[in-house]
C-alpha positions as CSV (number, residue, x, y, z in Angstrom):
1,M,178.6,124.9,-104.3
2,T,175.9,122.9,-102.3
3,A,172.4,124.3,-102.1
4,L,173.3,125.5,-98.7
5,S,175.5,128.4,-99.6
6,Y,172.0,130.1,-100.8
7,K,171.1,131.4,-97.5
8,P,167.3,131.1,-97.5
9,F,167.5,127.5,-98.2
10,A,170.1,127.0,-95.0
11,I,167.9,128.8,-92.9
12,Y,165.1,127.1,-93.9
13,F,167.1,123.5,-93.7
14,V,168.2,124.0,-90.1
15,S,164.9,124.9,-88.7
16,N,163.3,122.2,-90.6
17,S,165.7,119.8,-89.6
18,L,164.8,120.4,-86.0
19,S,160.9,120.3,-87.0
20,L,161.7,116.4,-88.5
21,L,163.5,115.7,-85.4
22,G,160.5,116.7,-83.0
23,L,158.5,114.5,-85.9
24,W,160.8,111.2,-85.1
25,M,161.2,111.7,-81.1
26,Q,157.1,111.9,-81.1
27,K,156.7,109.0,-83.9
28,V,159.0,106.6,-81.4
29,S,157.3,107.7,-78.2
30,I,153.7,107.1,-79.6
31,G,155.0,103.7,-80.9
32,W,155.9,102.9,-77.0
33,L,152.8,104.1,-75.2
34,A,150.5,102.4,-77.6
35,W,152.6,99.3,-76.8
36,N,152.6,100.0,-73.3
37,L,148.7,100.8,-73.5
38,T,147.5,97.5,-75.0
39,E,150.7,94.9,-75.2
40,S,149.1,94.4,-78.5
41,T,150.7,94.0,-82.1
42,F,147.7,95.0,-84.1
43,W,146.8,97.8,-81.7
44,T,150.5,99.4,-81.6
45,S,150.9,98.3,-85.3
46,F,147.6,100.4,-86.2
47,V,148.4,103.5,-84.3
48,A,152.1,103.9,-85.7
49,L,151.0,103.0,-89.2
50,S,147.7,105.7,-88.5
51,L,150.7,108.6,-89.1
52,M,151.4,107.3,-92.1
53,A,148.4,105.8,-93.6
54,P,146.3,108.7,-94.7
55,A,148.9,109.5,-97.0
56,G,148.8,106.5,-99.0
57,I,144.5,107.0,-99.1
58,L,144.2,110.6,-99.3
59,G,147.4,111.7,-101.1
60,P,145.9,112.2,-104.5
61,F,143.0,114.6,-103.7
62,F,145.5,116.6,-102.1
63,G,147.9,116.6,-104.6
64,V,145.5,118.3,-107.2
65,W,144.6,121.4,-104.9
66,A,148.1,121.3,-103.6
67,E,149.1,122.5,-107.5
68,K,147.0,125.7,-106.8
69,W,147.9,127.0,-103.3
70,D,150.0,129.7,-102.2
71,M,152.8,127.3,-100.5
72,R,153.4,129.6,-97.7
73,K,150.3,129.9,-96.0
74,A,150.0,126.5,-96.6
75,T,152.8,125.1,-94.8
76,I,152.2,127.8,-91.8
77,I,149.0,126.3,-91.1
78,L,149.8,122.7,-91.4
79,K,153.1,122.9,-89.5
80,F,150.7,124.9,-86.9
81,S,148.3,122.4,-86.8
82,M,151.2,119.7,-86.5
83,F,152.1,121.6,-83.4
84,F,148.6,121.7,-82.1
85,I,148.5,118.3,-82.3
86,S,151.7,117.2,-80.3
87,I,150.6,119.5,-77.9
88,V,147.6,117.7,-77.4
89,I,149.6,114.7,-77.0
90,F,152.1,115.6,-74.3
91,Y,148.6,117.6,-72.6
92,L,146.9,114.3,-72.3
93,Q,150.1,112.6,-71.3
94,F,150.9,115.2,-68.4
95,I,147.5,114.7,-67.1
96,Q,147.9,110.3,-67.4
97,A,144.4,110.6,-69.5
98,H,145.7,108.6,-72.6
99,S,143.7,105.6,-73.6
100,I,144.2,103.7,-76.9
101,F,141.4,105.5,-78.3
102,S,142.6,108.8,-77.9
103,L,145.8,107.9,-79.0
104,A,144.6,106.4,-81.9
105,V,142.2,109.6,-82.9
106,L,144.5,111.7,-82.3
107,T,147.7,110.2,-84.3
108,L,145.1,109.5,-87.5
109,I,144.2,113.5,-87.1
110,Y,148.1,114.0,-87.3
111,G,148.5,111.5,-90.7
112,I,145.5,113.2,-92.0
113,L,147.3,116.6,-91.5
114,S,150.4,114.9,-92.9
115,A,148.4,114.1,-96.1
116,I,148.2,117.3,-96.7
117,Y,151.3,118.7,-95.8
118,H,153.2,115.8,-98.3
119,P,152.5,117.2,-101.6
120,V,153.4,121.1,-100.2
121,R,156.5,119.9,-99.2
122,L,157.7,117.9,-102.3
123,V,156.9,121.2,-104.0
124,F,158.0,123.6,-101.3
125,V,161.5,122.3,-101.7
126,S,161.4,123.8,-105.5
127,I,160.4,127.0,-104.4
128,V,162.8,127.9,-101.8
129,V,166.0,127.6,-104.2
130,K,167.0,128.8,-107.8
131,K,166.7,125.8,-110.1
132,S,170.1,125.1,-110.4
133,F,170.7,124.1,-106.5
134,L,167.1,121.9,-106.8
135,G,169.1,118.6,-107.0
136,S,171.3,119.7,-104.3
137,A,168.3,120.5,-102.2
138,I,166.6,117.3,-102.8
139,G,169.9,115.6,-101.4
140,L,169.9,117.3,-98.5
141,N,166.5,117.4,-97.5
142,S,166.9,113.3,-97.8
143,A,169.7,113.6,-95.8
144,S,168.1,115.7,-93.6
145,F,165.1,113.7,-92.9
146,N,167.4,110.4,-92.5
147,A,169.7,111.7,-90.1
148,S,166.8,113.2,-87.7
149,R,165.8,108.9,-88.0
150,V,168.8,108.4,-86.3
151,I,169.1,111.4,-83.6
152,G,165.7,112.0,-83.1
153,P,165.4,108.0,-82.0
154,A,168.1,108.8,-79.9
155,I,167.4,111.6,-77.6
156,A,163.7,110.0,-77.8
157,G,165.2,106.9,-75.7
158,F,167.5,108.8,-73.6
159,L,164.4,111.5,-72.1
160,M,162.2,107.9,-71.8
161,L,164.9,106.4,-69.9
162,Y,166.0,109.4,-67.7
163,F,163.1,111.4,-67.4
164,D,159.9,110.3,-68.7
165,L,157.4,110.5,-71.9
166,Q,155.3,113.4,-71.2
167,L,159.2,115.3,-71.4
168,T,159.6,113.6,-74.8
169,F,156.4,114.7,-76.4
170,L,156.6,118.1,-74.9
171,V,160.3,118.8,-76.8
172,S,159.4,117.1,-79.7
173,A,156.2,119.8,-79.6
174,L,158.8,122.3,-79.1
175,L,160.9,122.0,-82.1
176,Y,158.0,122.5,-84.6
177,L,158.3,125.9,-83.5
178,P,161.3,127.5,-85.1
179,I,160.0,126.4,-88.8
180,I,156.8,128.1,-88.1
181,L,158.5,131.7,-87.2
182,I,160.8,131.5,-90.2
183,L,158.3,130.1,-92.9
184,F,157.1,134.2,-92.0
185,F,159.5,135.8,-93.1
186,I,162.2,133.0,-96.0
187,P,162.1,134.6,-99.1
188,L,160.6,132.0,-101.7
189,E,161.4,131.9,-105.5
190,R,158.4,132.6,-108.0
191,R,155.7,129.7,-108.9
192,D,153.1,129.8,-111.3
193,N,150.3,129.0,-110.2
194,F,147.5,127.7,-112.1
195,S,144.1,128.9,-111.7
196,F,141.3,126.2,-110.0
197,R,138.0,125.3,-110.6
198,K,135.6,122.4,-108.9
199,E,134.5,121.3,-112.4
200,T,138.0,120.8,-113.3
201,F,139.2,118.8,-110.4
202,K,138.5,115.1,-111.5
203,K,140.1,116.3,-115.1
204,D,143.1,117.4,-113.1
205,F,143.1,114.7,-110.9
206,F,143.5,112.0,-113.6
207,E,145.5,113.7,-115.8
208,G,148.3,113.4,-113.0
209,L,147.9,109.9,-113.0
210,R,147.6,109.3,-116.6
211,Y,150.8,111.2,-116.8
212,S,152.4,108.7,-114.4
213,L,151.5,106.0,-116.3
214,K,152.2,107.6,-119.9
215,N,155.8,108.3,-118.9
216,K,158.3,105.1,-118.9
217,I,160.3,105.9,-116.5
218,I,157.9,107.5,-113.6
219,K,155.5,104.2,-114.4
220,I,158.9,102.2,-113.9
221,N,160.2,103.8,-110.5
222,L,156.0,103.6,-109.0
223,Y,156.1,100.0,-109.8
224,I,159.4,99.4,-107.7
225,V,158.0,101.8,-104.9
226,F,155.2,99.4,-104.5
227,I,157.3,96.6,-104.3
228,N,159.7,98.0,-101.9
229,A,157.0,100.0,-99.7
230,L,154.5,96.7,-99.3
231,F,157.0,93.8,-98.2
232,V,159.7,95.7,-97.1
233,R,159.0,99.0,-95.6
234,G,155.9,98.1,-93.9
235,V,158.7,95.9,-91.5
236,L,160.3,98.9,-90.4
237,E,157.0,100.7,-89.5
238,I,156.2,98.3,-87.1
239,Q,159.2,98.5,-84.7
240,P,157.5,99.1,-81.3
241,T,156.1,95.6,-82.2
242,I,159.0,94.0,-82.8
243,A,161.0,95.5,-79.8
244,G,157.9,94.4,-77.6
245,E,157.1,91.0,-79.0
246,I,160.8,89.6,-80.6
247,L,162.9,91.3,-78.1
248,S,160.7,91.4,-75.2
249,G,162.9,94.6,-74.7
250,S,162.3,98.5,-73.5
251,S,161.9,101.8,-74.8
252,T,165.7,101.4,-74.9
253,S,166.0,98.3,-77.5
254,L,163.4,100.0,-79.7
255,S,165.3,103.7,-79.7
256,L,168.1,101.4,-80.3
257,I,166.8,99.2,-84.1
258,T,164.6,102.7,-85.1
259,A,168.0,104.8,-84.6
260,S,170.0,101.8,-86.6
261,A,167.6,101.8,-89.2
262,G,167.8,105.9,-89.5
263,I,171.9,105.2,-89.5
264,G,171.2,103.1,-92.5
265,A,169.1,105.1,-94.3
266,L,171.7,108.2,-93.4
267,L,174.5,106.1,-94.7
268,A,172.0,106.0,-98.3
269,S,171.7,109.6,-98.2
270,I,175.3,110.0,-98.2
271,F,176.3,107.0,-100.4
272,L,173.8,108.5,-103.3
273,G,174.6,111.9,-102.8
274,S,178.4,111.6,-103.3
275,S,178.6,109.9,-106.6
276,K,177.7,111.0,-110.0
277,Y,178.2,107.3,-111.4
278,L,175.3,106.6,-109.2
279,Q,172.9,109.2,-110.2
280,N,173.2,108.5,-113.5
281,N,172.7,104.7,-113.1
282,L,170.2,104.4,-110.5
283,S,168.0,102.1,-112.1
284,K,170.5,99.2,-112.4
285,I,171.0,99.7,-108.2
286,F,167.4,99.0,-107.7
287,L,167.4,95.1,-107.8
288,P,170.1,94.1,-105.5
289,M,169.1,96.6,-103.2
290,I,165.3,95.3,-102.8
291,I,166.7,91.8,-102.3
292,F,168.5,92.9,-99.9
293,G,165.8,94.1,-98.0
294,F,164.0,91.1,-98.5
295,L,166.8,89.1,-96.7
296,S,167.2,91.7,-93.9
297,S,163.7,91.6,-93.5
298,L,163.6,87.7,-93.6
299,F,166.2,87.2,-90.9
300,I,164.6,89.5,-88.5
301,G,162.4,86.6,-88.1
302,I,164.6,84.4,-87.9
303,F,166.7,85.6,-85.4
304,N,166.0,87.5,-81.6
305,D,169.5,88.6,-80.8
306,I,169.7,92.5,-79.9
307,E,173.2,92.5,-81.7
308,I,171.9,91.1,-84.5
309,I,168.5,92.3,-85.0
310,I,170.1,95.9,-84.4
311,L,172.8,95.2,-87.6
312,L,169.7,93.5,-89.9
313,F,167.8,96.9,-89.1
314,L,170.8,99.1,-90.4
315,F,170.6,96.8,-93.5
316,L,167.0,97.6,-94.1
317,G,167.2,101.2,-93.9
318,F,169.9,101.5,-96.5
319,S,167.9,99.7,-99.0
320,T,165.0,100.9,-98.7
321,T,166.4,104.7,-98.5
322,L,168.2,104.0,-101.7
323,I,165.1,102.8,-103.5
324,G,163.2,105.3,-101.9
325,I,165.4,108.7,-102.8
326,G,166.6,106.8,-105.6
327,T,163.3,106.4,-107.3
328,Q,162.2,110.1,-106.2
329,T,165.1,111.6,-107.9
330,L,164.6,110.1,-110.6
331,I,160.7,111.3,-110.9
332,Q,162.0,114.7,-110.2
333,L,164.1,115.0,-112.9
334,E,161.7,113.9,-115.3
335,V,158.0,115.9,-114.6
336,S,157.1,119.0,-115.8
337,E,156.6,121.3,-114.0
338,Q,152.9,121.7,-114.0
339,F,152.3,118.0,-113.1
340,R,155.1,118.1,-110.2
341,A,152.9,117.9,-107.2
342,R,150.3,115.7,-108.7
343,V,152.7,113.4,-109.8
344,L,155.1,113.4,-106.4
345,T,151.7,112.9,-104.4
346,W,151.0,109.3,-106.4
347,W,154.7,108.5,-105.5
348,S,154.0,109.2,-102.2
349,T,150.8,107.6,-101.9
350,I,152.5,104.6,-103.5
351,S,154.8,104.4,-101.3
352,F,152.9,105.3,-97.9
353,G,149.4,103.2,-98.5
354,S,151.8,100.2,-99.4
355,L,154.1,100.6,-96.3
356,S,150.6,101.4,-94.4
357,I,149.3,98.0,-95.9
358,G,152.1,96.2,-95.6
359,G,152.5,97.1,-91.9
360,I,149.0,96.5,-90.5
361,L,148.5,93.1,-92.0
362,I,151.9,92.5,-90.6
363,G,150.4,93.0,-87.0
364,L,147.1,91.4,-87.9
365,F,148.8,87.7,-89.1
366,G,151.3,88.5,-86.1
367,E,147.8,88.3,-83.5
368,I,147.1,85.1,-84.9
369,I,150.0,83.2,-85.6
370,P,153.8,84.3,-84.3
371,L,155.2,87.0,-86.0
372,E,158.5,86.0,-86.5
373,L,156.9,83.6,-89.0
374,V,154.3,86.4,-90.5
375,L,158.2,88.3,-90.8
376,I,159.5,85.0,-93.1
377,I,156.2,84.6,-95.1
378,T,157.0,88.3,-96.1
379,P,159.8,88.8,-97.9
380,I,159.3,85.6,-99.6
381,V,155.9,86.4,-100.8
382,G,157.4,89.9,-101.9
383,Y,160.3,87.8,-103.6
384,L,158.0,86.4,-106.4
385,S,155.9,89.2,-106.5
386,Y,158.9,91.3,-107.9
387,I,160.1,87.9,-110.0
388,Y,156.8,88.4,-111.5
389,F,157.4,92.2,-111.9
390,L,160.3,91.7,-113.4
391,R,159.2,89.3,-115.7
392,R,155.9,90.8,-116.4
393,F,157.8,94.5,-117.3
394,S,161.1,93.5,-118.4
395,G,161.2,95.1,-121.4
396,S,159.7,98.8,-119.4
397,F,162.2,98.4,-117.1
398,S,165.4,98.3,-120.2
399,L,163.6,101.3,-122.0
400,S,164.2,103.1,-118.2
401,S,167.5,102.3,-117.7
402,K,168.4,103.6,-121.2
403,N,166.5,106.4,-120.7
404,V,168.0,107.5,-117.4
405,N,171.7,107.1,-118.9
406,A,170.9,108.9,-121.8
């Protein structure tokens, strides 16, 4: 049986899926508004990535605090705060008062809230289901996130094409309300809370990092996440720039390539969840998938045909998600409960921080030299870095595989 057979999780799953739709609708709409306001590669990349970058900078600090928080209260407060920021974005668009400055500030605030929420979200799934359903719940949450990457941009593209941006922002904000309401009532599994004293913050912070680096399986997976996020996933985060500059397209082009990446991500989620063999041999598929991602990124810089680029984003979404879900799954299964929030936050910090740096660098260099050339150079540098990584850590890599398959 899957976690959906457990009623509290089923209710949470549906309402959380709606909020994820709102997130992706908003992400696409904000990116397109930034391009329309500036037609700048850098500023469009900056605004799009400000939603993710704070998790890469602030994540480890909030991960320490999140170990001690009441997860229900923290989730309600953070979700409502995100809803409020979304309403402000809608209102400024409604009165036609947005500037690139207002958009950058609001997305940065939202990104900080997301950074605080991220360790809470990663822990929350472990207390909304019984432990016997945890593996299924992680897979379903990943499938929900990636399905929203398909449906959300499609809805946003439809609304922007046939109505306007302000309606798109309003609908995306309202989709947060169901999850806020159910969080007051949904029963949660008991979780041990560890007492928090200010003088132990530094100790707790570095304990999580030391735990991550001493565990071979966790350490190797963090290295893989770093390479994948810096050199491949960064391309996914500058889709508004690619749609505007390379495709010279409309909001429809942006919705198509975003939805295509989402379909690839969804297929990866289904692919992982449907095979027990893959779950026991995850480390073996990381190498071909990251090379697959490098090639897809390189070809986006070579071709400017919308049909080919849609297909390449499908491949990118598939490969990066397979690595993302795979590494998180291995870490979730390996980490002890006491360190769960801190270790998973390091995973998300490396993931979001690296993709933010990668995306901003691509946007910055895209202001100086043609963006197509940047997209060709980036995966080549990434491939060389990964080859160095394989040679440098080949012993640890084989240990990781043996331990995972044991």
